[in-house]
VOBA-1610 file (N, C-alpha, C; in pm, whole numbers, padded with zeros to 5 digits, always signed):
BEGIN
Met+08367+12176+07455Met+08346+12037+07488Met+08264+12025+07615Asn+08217+11907+07642Asn+08145+11878+07765Asn+08247+11868+07878Lys+08248+11966+07967Lys+08349+11969+08074Lys+08339+11847+08163Leu+08218+11796+08185Leu+08201+11678+08268Leu+08274+11559+08208Val+08267+11546+08075Val+08339+11437+08009Val+08487+11446+08037Trp+08542+11568+08021Trp+08687+11584+08038Trp+08730+11555+08181Ile+08655+11607+08280Ile+08690+11583+08420Ile+08679+11435+08452Thr+08575+11369+08402Thr+08558+11226+08429Thr+08674+11147+08373Leu+08713+11175+08250Leu+08823+11102+08188Leu+08951+11122+08266Gly+08981+11247+08301Gly+09104+11274+08373Gly+09105+11208+08509Thr+08993+11208+08578Thr+08987+11149+08711Thr+09003+10998+08705Val+08933+10933+08613Val+08944+10788+08604Val+09083+10747+08561Ala+09141+10821+08464Ala+09274+10786+08415Ala+09376+10795+08527Ala+09362+10894+08613Ala+09458+10913+08720Ala+09457+10798+08819Thr+09350+10723+08826Thr+09343+10613+08919Thr+09381+10479+08856Gly+09433+10485+08732Gly+09485+10363+08672Gly+09403+10309+08558Gly+09296+10373+08520Gly+09219+10323+08407Gly+09135+10435+08350Ala+09113+10431+08218Ala+09028+10532+08155Ala+08929+10463+08066Val+08806+10509+08069Val+08703+10452+07983Val+08699+10533+07855Ala+08698+10463+07741Ala+08696+10533+07612Ala+08597+10464+07521Gly+08520+10541+07448Gly+08430+10480+07350Gly+08297+10551+07343Ala+08196+10474+07315Ala+08066+10533+07284Ala+07990+10577+07408Ser+08049+10565+07526Ser+07978+10605+07646Ser+07974+10756+07662Tyr+08047+10830+07579Tyr+08045+10975+07585Tyr+07977+11030+07461Val+07899+11134+07480Val+07831+11197+07368Val+07930+11286+07294Tyr+07923+11284+07163Tyr+08016+11361+07081Tyr+07939+11433+06971Arg+07970+11560+06954Arg+07904+11640+06852Arg+07970+11612+06718Arg+07900+11538+06631Arg+07960+11499+06504Arg+07973+11620+06412Lys+08075+11616+06328Lys+08104+11727+06239Lys+08039+11704+06104Gln+07910+11686+06101Gln+07840+11662+05976Gln+07842+11788+05891Gly+07869+11770+05763Gly+07866+11879+05669Gly+07993+11962+05665Ala+08093+11931+05751Ala+08216+12008+05752Ala+08310+11955+05645Val+08411+12037+05610Val+08512+11990+05516Val+08588+11875+05579Ala+08605+11766+05504Ala+08677+11650+05557Ala+08825+11677+05546Asp+08890+11712+05657Asp+09032+11745+05651Asp+09107+11690+05772Gly+09076+11565+05809Gly+09154+11498+05911Gly+09284+11450+05853Pro+09383+11412+05937Pro+09513+11370+05885Pro+09501+11249+05794Gly+09553+11266+05674Gly+09556+11155+05580Gly+09423+11120+05521Asp+09324+11209+05529Asp+09191+11178+05479Asp+09197+11162+05328Thr+09152+11048+05278Thr+09153+11021+05135Thr+09015+11025+05075Ser+08915+11068+05150Ser+08779+11071+05098Ser+08765+11178+04992Lys+08674+11159+04899Lys+08658+11248+04786Lys+08537+11339+04798Gly+08463+11327+04907Gly+08352+11417+04929Gly+08220+11365+04878Glu+08207+11233+04855Glu+08079+11180+04811Glu+07978+11193+04923Pro+07852+11219+04891Pro+07751+11226+04997Pro+07733+11092+05064Ala+07708+11095+05194Ala+07688+10969+05266Ala+07557+10907+05223Gly+07556+10776+05210Gly+07435+10706+05172Gly+07424+10576+05248Ala+07327+10497+05213Ala+07310+10369+05280Ala+07426+10278+05244Pro+07489+10209+05340Pro+07600+10121+05311Pro+07558+10009+05218Ser+07641+09983+05117Ser+07614+09873+05026Ser+07690+09750+05072Ala+07667+09639+05004Ala+07725+09513+05049Ala+07876+09513+05041Asp+07934+09593+04949Asp+08078+09592+04931Asp+08146+09711+04996Arg+08076+09781+05085Arg+08134+09895+05155Arg+08136+09865+05305Pro+08235+09919+05377Pro+08243+09890+05521Pro+08124+09946+05596Thr+08077+09874+05694Thr+07968+09919+05779Thr+08021+09933+05921Pro+07952+10007+06006Pro+08002+10022+06143Pro+08021+09887+06211Asp+08139+09867+06265Asp+08169+09744+06336Asp+08113+09756+06478Pro+08020+09669+06518Pro+07963+09682+06653Pro+08069+09684+06762Ala+08182+09617+06737Ala+08286+09610+06840Ala+08343+09747+06872Ile+08351+09837+06773Ile+08413+09966+06798Ile+08323+10057+06878Leu+08197+10018+06897Leu+08106+10098+06978Leu+08111+10060+07124Thr+08186+09956+07155Thr+08195+09907+07293Thr+08302+09982+07369Pro+08270+10043+07482Pro+08372+10113+07559Pro+08478+10017+07612Leu+08599+10066+07623Leu+08708+09990+07682Leu+08757+10062+07808Ala+08805+09984+07904Ala+08879+10040+08016Ala+09026+10013+07990Trp+09111+10103+08037Trp+09254+10093+08010Trp+09331+10088+08142Asp+09382+09972+08175Asp+09461+09958+08296Asp+09600+10016+08275Gly+09643+10101+08368Gly+09775+10161+08358Gly+09780+10286+08275Ala+09665+10341+08235Ala+09665+10466+08157Ala+09706+10583+08246Ala+09806+10656+08204Ala+09852+10771+08282Ala+09751+10884+08274Gly+09737+10956+08382Gly+09648+11071+08383Gly+09708+11186+08303Leu+09632+11292+08290Leu+09680+11409+08218Leu+09795+11476+08295Pro+09892+11533+08222Pro+09996+11611+08290Pro+09933+11730+08363Thr+10003+11781+08459Thr+09960+11900+08532Thr+10063+12011+08514Ala+10035+12126+08570Ala+10127+12240+08558Ala+10265+12205+08612Ala+10270+12119+08713Ala+10399+12083+08771Ala+10485+11999+08677Asp+10425+11944+08573Asp+10498+11855+08483Asp+10559+11928+08363Val+10530+12056+08347Val+10580+12131+08232Val+10647+12260+08278Lys+10722+12320+08187Lys+10799+12439+08222Lys+10743+12567+08160Gly+10665+12554+08056Gly+10622+12671+07980Gly+10504+12745+08040Asp+10460+12846+07966Asp+10353+12936+08009Asp+10217+12874+07979Leu+10135+12860+08081Leu+10002+12802+08066Leu+09892+12908+08065Val+09932+13035+08055Val+09836+13145+08060Val+09834+13223+07929Arg+09949+13257+07878Arg+09957+13347+07762Arg+09913+13278+07632Asn+09825+13343+07560Asn+09785+13307+07424Asn+09731+13164+07412Trp+09647+13128+07506Trp+09577+12999+07497Trp+09429+13016+07462Gly+09379+13137+07472Gly+09238+13158+07444Gly+09152+13072+07534Arg+09056+13003+07473Arg+08964+12919+07549Arg+09003+12772+07548Thr+09128+12743+07519Thr+09175+12604+07530Thr+09149+12556+07673Pro+09087+12438+07692Pro+09058+12389+07828Pro+09181+12392+07917Leu+09164+12437+08039Leu+09277+12453+08131Leu+09351+12322+08155Asp+09276+12212+08167Asp+09343+12086+08199Asp+09405+12020+08076Leu+09376+12071+07958Leu+09439+12020+07837Leu+09570+12092+07807Arg+09586+12212+07856Arg+09704+12291+07824Arg+09835+12224+07864Pro+09847+12166+07983Pro+09974+12100+08016Pro+10008+11985+07921Leu+09909+11911+07874Leu+09935+11803+07779Leu+09992+11859+07649Leu+09932+11965+07598Leu+09979+12023+07473Leu+10117+12085+07490Leu+10141+12145+07605Leu+10273+12202+07630Leu+10376+12090+07648Ala+10336+11980+07711Ala+10426+11865+07723Ala+10463+11812+07584Ala+10367+11816+07491Ala+10394+11772+07354Ala+10497+11863+07288Glu+10483+11993+07309Glu+10579+12088+07252Glu+10718+12064+07310Glu+10725+12043+07440Glu+10855+12021+07504Glu+10915+11888+07462Ala+10833+11785+07449Ala+10884+11654+07411Ala+10933+11652+07266Ser+10858+11717+07179Ser+10892+11716+07036Ser+10997+11819+07000Gln+11016+11919+07086Gln+11108+12030+07062Gln+11069+12108+06936Ile+10939+12113+06910Ile+10885+12195+06801Ile+10821+12318+06864Ser+10892+12428+06862Ser+10841+12551+06923Ser+10713+12594+06853Gly+10608+12618+06933Gly+10479+12659+06880Gly+10381+12544+06864Ala+10427+12421+06885Ala+10340+12305+06864Ala+10219+12306+06956Ala+10232+12356+07077Ala+10121+12350+07173Ala+10000+12428+07123Arg+10020+12553+07084Arg+09906+12633+07038Arg+09856+12582+06903Leu+09948+12537+06817Leu+09907+12482+06688Leu+09816+12361+06708Leu+09855+12270+06796Leu+09773+12151+06821Leu+09641+12188+06888Ala+09639+12294+06966Ala+09513+12340+07026Ala+09414+12379+06916Ile+09463+12450+06815Ile+09375+12492+06705Ile+09328+12371+06626Val+09418+12277+06601Val+09380+12155+06530Val+09277+12076+06610Gly+09300+12062+06740Gly+09208+11988+06824Gly+09070+12053+06830Tyr+09067+12185+06828Tyr+08939+12255+06827Tyr+08860+12219+06702Arg+08924+12221+06587Arg+08857+12191+06461Arg+08815+12045+06454Glu+08905+11954+06492Glu+08881+11812+06469Glu+08787+11748+06570Ser+08785+11796+06693Ser+08707+11726+06795Ser+08635+11817+06893Arg+08657+11948+06881Arg+08608+12039+06984Arg+08657+11996+07122Phe+08778+11939+07125Phe+08846+11897+07246Phe+08778+11778+07315Asp+08699+11703+07242Asp+08640+11580+07296Asp+08735+11465+07264Pro+08800+11404+07364Pro+08896+11296+07337Pro+08832+11174+07275Asn+08700+11159+07290Asn+08630+11043+07236Asn+08556+11073+07107Ala+08588+11183+07042Ala+08526+11216+06914Ala+08549+11101+06816His+08445+11062+06745His+08454+10947+06655His+08370+10972+06531Asn+08433+10979+06417Asn+08364+10987+06289Asn+08372+10850+06224Gly+08259+10783+06215Gly+08259+10650+06155Gly+08182+10548+06235Asn+08130+10588+06350Asn+08057+10494+06434Asn+07906+10502+06414Ala+07862+10578+06314Ala+07719+10589+06285Ala+07693+10549+06140Ala+07571+10504+06113Ala+07538+10455+05979Ala+07554+10562+05873Asp+07531+10689+05908Asp+07538+10795+05808Asp+07677+10856+05795Glu+07778+10792+05854Glu+07915+10841+05842Glu+07997+10750+05751Gln+07934+10712+05641Gln+07997+10619+05548Gln+08127+10674+05490Arg+08132+10805+05466Arg+08250+10862+05404Arg+08375+10839+05488Glu+08361+10849+05620Glu+08477+10827+05706Glu+08522+10682+05702Arg+08426+10589+05700Arg+08464+10448+05692Arg+08528+10417+05557Asp+08476+10478+05450Asp+08538+10461+05319Asp+08682+10511+05321Ala+08705+10623+05388Ala+08839+10680+05392Ala+08935+10589+05467Ser+08892+10537+05582Ser+08982+10449+05657Ser+09002+10316+05585Ser+08898+10268+05518Ser+08911+10145+05441Ser+09010+10162+05327Thr+08999+10274+05256Thr+09093+10301+05147Thr+09235+10316+05198Ala+09250+10387+05310Ala+09384+10405+05367Ala+09448+10270+05401Tyr+09369+10181+05457Tyr+09423+10051+05495Tyr+09455+09966+05372Thr+09361+09960+05279Thr+09378+09876+05160Thr+09498+09921+05077Gln+09515+10050+05061Gln+09620+10101+04975Gln+09758+10101+05040Asn+09764+10085+05171Asn+09893+10098+05239Asn+09937+09975+05318Lys+09852+09874+05332Lys+09889+09761+05417Lys+10006+09681+05361Ala+10022+09678+05230Ala+10129+09598+05171Ala+10267+09659+05197Arg+10273+09790+05215Arg+10404+09855+05234Arg+10430+09896+05378Asn+10344+09858+05468Asn+10364+09888+05609Asn+10361+09760+05692Pro+10416+09763+05813Pro+10407+09645+05900Pro+10262+09610+05928Pro+10232+09484+05952Pro+10093+09445+05978Pro+10039+09504+06108Leu+09909+09531+06107Leu+09840+09580+06225Leu+09763+09465+06289Ala+09775+09452+06420Ala+09702+09346+06490Ala+09551+09362+06474Phe+09505+09485+06460Phe+09363+09514+06445Phe+09339+09586+06312Gly+09398+09533+06207Gly+09391+09599+06077Gly+09251+09613+06023Glu+09173+09506+06026Glu+09038+09513+05971Glu+08950+09606+06055Ala+08970+09604+06186Ala+08894+09695+06272Ala+08930+09839+06240Ala+09059+09865+06215Ala+09101+10000+06179Ala+09042+10042+06045Ala+09035+09947+05951Ala+08980+09978+05819Ala+08833+10021+05828Asn+08760+09964+05921Asn+08617+09994+05936Asn+08587+10099+06042Phe+08692+10162+06093Phe+08678+10249+06209Phe+08641+10392+06175Gly+08694+10444+06067Gly+08681+10587+06040Gly+08794+10663+06107Ser+08762+10778+06164Ser+08863+10862+06227Ser+08815+10907+06364Gly+08907+10963+06442Gly+08863+11012+06571Gly+08976+11057+06661Gly+08944+11069+06789Gly+09038+11120+06887Gly+09045+11272+06884Leu+09131+11327+06967Leu+09143+11472+06978Leu+09179+11539+06847Phe+09253+11469+06760Phe+09308+11535+06642Phe+09259+11475+06510Gly+09152+11398+06514Gly+09086+11352+06393Gly+09168+11260+06306Ala+09238+11164+06364Ala+09324+11076+06287Ala+09246+10960+06225Leu+09278+10927+06099Leu+09225+10804+06040Leu+09292+10685+06109Ala+09212+10585+06144Ala+09260+10477+06229Ala+09383+10405+06174Pro+09387+10363+06046Pro+09507+10291+06000Pro+09634+10376+06011Tyr+09627+10502+05968Tyr+09745+10587+05976Tyr+09786+10610+06121Phe+09687+10622+06207Phe+09715+10641+06349Phe+09796+10523+06404Leu+09753+10401+06373Leu+09820+10283+06426Leu+09957+10260+06362Trp+09977+10314+06242Trp+10108+10307+06177Trp+10200+10420+06220Thr+10161+10500+06315Thr+10244+10610+06361Thr+10384+10562+06397Gly+10485+10624+06338Gly+10624+10596+06372Gly+10691+10488+06289Val+10620+10425+06195Val+10683+10316+06119Val+10797+10367+06032Gln+10792+10493+05991Gln+10898+10546+05906Gln+11032+10548+05979Glu+11029+10565+06110Glu+11152+10564+06190Glu+11179+10430+06256Leu+11075+10363+06302Leu+11093+10246+06387Leu+11056+10114+06321Gly+10995+10120+06203Gly+10957+09996+06135Gly+10865+09911+06220Thr+10898+09784+06233Thr+10813+09690+06307Thr+10813+09714+06457Lys+10895+09808+06504Lys+10898+09840+06647Lys+10812+09964+06679Ala+10740+10014+06580Ala+10651+10127+06607Ala+10552+10088+06717Pro+10522+10179+06809Pro+10454+10139+06934Pro+10307+10103+06924Leu+10236+10142+06817Leu+10091+10121+06813Leu+10048+10008+06720Leu+10141+09933+06665Leu+10106+09829+06568Leu+10017+09720+06627Gly+10029+09695+06755Gly+09948+09591+06819Gly+09828+09644+06893Ala+09798+09773+06877Ala+09693+09836+06958Ala+09557+09833+06889Asp+09454+09828+06971Asp+09316+09846+06926Asp+09299+09992+06885Pro+09230+10020+06773Pro+09216+10160+06732Pro+09150+10250+06835Arg+09074+10193+06927Arg+09010+10275+07030Arg+09110+10338+07125Ile+09236+10300+07114Ile+09337+10363+07198Ile+09357+10510+07161Met+09308+10550+07041Met+09318+10690+07003Met+09232+10779+07091Phe+09140+10721+07169Phe+09057+10800+07259Phe+09131+10839+07387Leu+09253+10789+07406Leu+09334+10829+07521Leu+09413+10954+07482Pro+09397+11065+07554Pro+09458+11191+07512Pro+09610+11186+07496Arg+09680+11116+07584Arg+09826+11110+07571Arg+09867+11038+07442Val+09798+10930+07409Val+09833+10853+07289Val+09798+10934+07164Ala+09682+10998+07165Ala+09643+11082+07052Ala+09742+11195+07030Thr+09790+11253+07139Thr+09884+11365+07129Thr+10020+11319+07080Phe+10063+11202+07123Phe+10188+11145+07069Phe+10180+11131+06918Ala+10072+11070+06869Ala+10057+11050+06725Ala+10053+11183+06651Ala+09987+11282+06710Ala+09980+11413+06646Ala+10118+11477+06636Cys+10201+11460+06737Cys+10337+11513+06733Cys+10417+11450+06619Val+10404+11320+06605Val+10478+11250+06499Val+10432+11298+06363Tyr+10300+11312+06347Tyr+10248+11358+06218Tyr+10293+11501+06188Leu+10291+11585+06290Leu+10335+11723+06273Leu+10481+11728+06230Ala+10565+11650+06295Ala+10707+11648+06259Ala+10727+11601+06116Arg+10653+11499+06074Arg+10667+11450+05938Arg+10624+11555+05835Leu+10518+11628+05864Leu+10476+11735+05775Leu+10587+11840+05760Leu+10643+11881+05873Leu+10742+11988+05871Leu+10873+11943+05805Lys+10909+11817+05821Lys+11036+11768+05770Lys+11031+11726+05623Asn+10913+11691+05573Asn+10906+11627+05442Asn+10823+11701+05338Tyr+10753+11807+05376Tyr+10666+11876+05282Tyr+10690+12026+05284Asp+10643+12092+05180Asp+10663+12235+05164Asp+10557+12310+05244Val+10581+12320+05372Val+10490+12390+05463Val+10538+12534+05475Gln+10465+12627+05418Gln+10512+12765+05406Gln+10469+12855+05521Asp+10364+12815+05593Asp+10317+12897+05704Asp+10227+12812+05793Leu+10168+12871+05893Leu+10086+12795+05988Leu+09962+12734+05923Pro+09885+12807+05842Pro+09769+12744+05779Pro+09805+12625+05691Asp+09924+12626+05632Asp+09967+12511+05550Asp+09974+12383+05632Ile+10003+12394+05760Ile+10008+12274+05845Ile+09871+12209+05850Lys+09767+12290+05865Lys+09632+12233+05869Lys+09592+12177+05734Val+09639+12238+05626Val+09614+12182+05493Val+09675+12043+05484Gly+09800+12030+05526Gly+09867+11901+05522Gly+09803+11799+05615Trp+09741+11847+05721Trp+09669+11758+05812Trp+09556+11688+05739Gly+09498+11759+05641Gly+09389+11701+05563Gly+09440+11615+05451Ser+09534+11666+05374Ser+09588+11591+05260Ser+09716+11658+05214Val+09827+11584+05220Val+09954+11642+05178Val+09955+11673+05029Ser+09867+11611+04953Ser+09863+11637+04809Ser+09825+11782+04781Leu+09755+11845+04875Leu+09714+11984+04856Leu+09832+12080+04871Leu+09944+12031+04922Leu+10063+12114+04936Leu+10153+12107+04814Lys+10107+12035+04711Lys+10188+12015+04591Lys+10115+12069+04468Gly+10191+12128+04375Gly+10140+12163+04244Gly+10007+12236+04245Asp+09913+12179+04168Asp+09782+12243+04153Asp+09699+12239+04281Gly+09741+12158+04377Gly+09666+12151+04502Gly+09652+12287+04568Arg+09755+12369+04555Arg+09753+12501+04619Arg+09657+12599+04553Thr+09610+12566+04436Thr+09515+12654+04368Thr+09371+12608+04386Ser+09350+12500+04459Ser+09216+12443+04472Ser+09133+12517+04576Glu+09001+12503+04562Glu+08910+12561+04659Glu+08925+12495+04796Thr+08954+12365+04797Thr+08973+12294+04924Thr+09091+12351+05000Tyr+09201+12378+04929Tyr+09320+12439+04992Tyr+09283+12571+05058Arg+09213+12655+04985Arg+09175+12786+05039Arg+09079+12772+05156Ser+08985+12678+05144Ser+08886+12660+05249Ser+08950+12615+05380Ile+09042+12519+05372Ile+09107+12470+05494Ile+09189+12581+05559Arg+09260+12657+05479Arg+09339+12769+05533Arg+09249+12872+05601Asn+09139+12907+05535Asn+09048+13004+05594Asn+08986+12952+05723Asn+08952+12825+05725Asn+08895+12766+05846Asn+08995+12768+05961Phe+09123+12743+05929Phe+09226+12743+06033Phe+09237+12882+06097Val+09242+12984+06015Val+09253+13121+06067Val+09128+13157+06148Ala+09012+13117+06098Ala+08887+13145+06170Ala+08881+13069+06302Asp+08928+12944+06301Asp+08928+12865+06425Asp+09019+12928+06530Ala+09136+12975+06487Ala+09227+13040+06582Ala+09161+13162+06644Ala+09092+13240+06561Ala+09025+13360+06612Ala+08913+13324+06707Thr+08834+13223+06672Thr+08723+13180+06758Thr+08775+13127+06891Leu+08882+13050+06883Leu+08941+12993+07006Leu+09009+13100+07089Gly+09056+13205+07024Gly+09122+13314+07096Gly+09273+13301+07099Ile+09331+13232+07002Ile+09476+13220+06992Ile+09525+13316+06885Asp+09618+13403+06923Asp+09670+13506+06834Asp+09784+13447+06751Leu+09760+13429+06621Leu+09861+13371+06533Leu+09980+13465+06512Ala+09966+13591+06550Ala+10075+13687+06535Ala+10165+13693+06659Asp+10133+13617+06762Asp+10215+13616+06883Asp+10331+13518+06864Ala+10438+13566+06802Ala+10549+13479+06763Ala+10620+13415+06882Ala+10605+13474+06999Ala+10671+13417+07116Ala+10611+13283+07157Thr+10481+13263+07125Thr+10415+13138+07162Thr+10386+13048+07042Ile+10381+13106+06922Ile+10356+13028+06801Ile+10426+13098+06684Pro+10550+13061+06657Pro+10626+13125+06549Pro+10553+13114+06415Pro+10575+13209+06324Pro+10505+13207+06196Pro+10537+13086+06109Arg+10654+13026+06128Arg+10689+12901+06059Arg+10748+12805+06161Leu+10682+12694+06181Leu+10733+12592+06272Leu+10838+12508+06201Asn+10928+12449+06278Asn+11024+12357+06220Asn+11052+12242+06316Ala+11097+12132+06259Ala+11125+12011+06337Ala+11273+11976+06336Glu+11357+12079+06330Glu+11501+12057+06322Glu+11557+11990+06447Arg+11489+12008+06559Arg+11537+11949+06685Arg+11456+11825+06725Trp+11382+11770+06632Trp+11301+11650+06658Trp+11387+11540+06718Pro+11353+11489+06837Pro+11439+11391+06904Pro+11416+11247+06862Gly+11313+11223+06781Gly+11283+11087+06736Gly+11155+11034+06798Val+11092+10943+06725Val+10963+10887+06767Val+10973+10819+06903Ala+11076+10738+06923Ala+11087+10662+07048Ala+11098+10755+07168Thr+11174+10862+07154Thr+11190+10956+07266Thr+11060+11030+07294Val+10992+11073+07189Val+10866+11144+07210Val+10762+11052+07272Phe+10758+10927+07228Phe+10665+10831+07289Phe+10695+10815+07438Glu+10819+10800+07472Glu+10856+10781+07613Glu+10818+10902+07696Arg+10833+11022+07642Arg+10806+11143+07718Arg+10657+11172+07734Ile+10577+11134+07633Ile+10434+11166+07639Ile+10350+11050+07690Val+10378+10929+07641Val+10297+10812+07678Val+10366+10728+07784Gly+10491+10696+07764Gly+10565+10613+07857Gly+10548+10467+07829Lys+10433+10413+07865Lys+10402+10272+07844Lys+10255+10260+07805Leu+10230+10180+07702Leu+10092+10164+07660Leu+10010+10092+07766Pro+09888+10141+07793Pro+09801+10074+07890Pro+09744+09947+07829Thr+09685+09865+07915Thr+09627+09738+07874Thr+09475+09753+07867Pro+09413+09716+07753Pro+09268+09731+07743Pro+09193+09614+07804Arg+09073+09642+07850Arg+08984+09537+07896Arg+08841+09585+07876Ala+08752+09490+07856Ala+08612+09524+07835Ala+08551+09582+07962Val+08459+09674+07945Val+08387+09732+08057Val+08271+09642+08093Ser+08266+09596+08214Ser+08160+09504+08255Ser+08033+09581+08288
//
């Protein structure tokens, strides 16, 4: 990632506000396998948007400032090892990932999320798939996610914006699913229902949502090993029946192992990343939110 971007975000956030949005350059993942959490896209080639397909919403390209956004955790805020088996994970990101592991009580979550973050965003907190005209597939995916699920979930204050948003943040979340984080446990009290989708560009909020998604995968699906987690991150349907025999299933697994090797995280180091993660000690969405985010910041336009 661009180290200047990361230092700037951390510094501004620590002083009570963080800028998030199109003001940072992001290396788009064109041509890669679409395997963000909950991705429902079918792999159609991107083309010119038609009248009945979502187009980039100009509003989502506008940077926001966030009053009250907490800065990144530091070494003093966590208890675990910030040196062993992190590979090239950015030094200032490690305490956040370790805080996620400690908050969720999912042993191995820190290194697992590092590998996911490497694939989904190259550790750019402002990574955004869907803010360009040629990223139609991502907007189609978020639109489908919203249309197919809005009737059975609590309403989103920014539902249409989420539908036209695509995916993004550190862990490549589709905007509607991201904002519905926690509804299975908290219903209408889930913390992100009233949030602008651009809040996914805040590392603490993105990491909270990733923890919840990870716990749901481990508790509700047949996750047999570490690569299966990344498969489920793309589509839980691939963890069922014929999904496991598909080329997409094999490709995502192979990419996960390759990403770990490239990043320098040893998947055989069971002390830092057990071969099978579990969420048996999951403390609940509300507790994890309090430990990682605390209180949602207030957005305002950048003048």
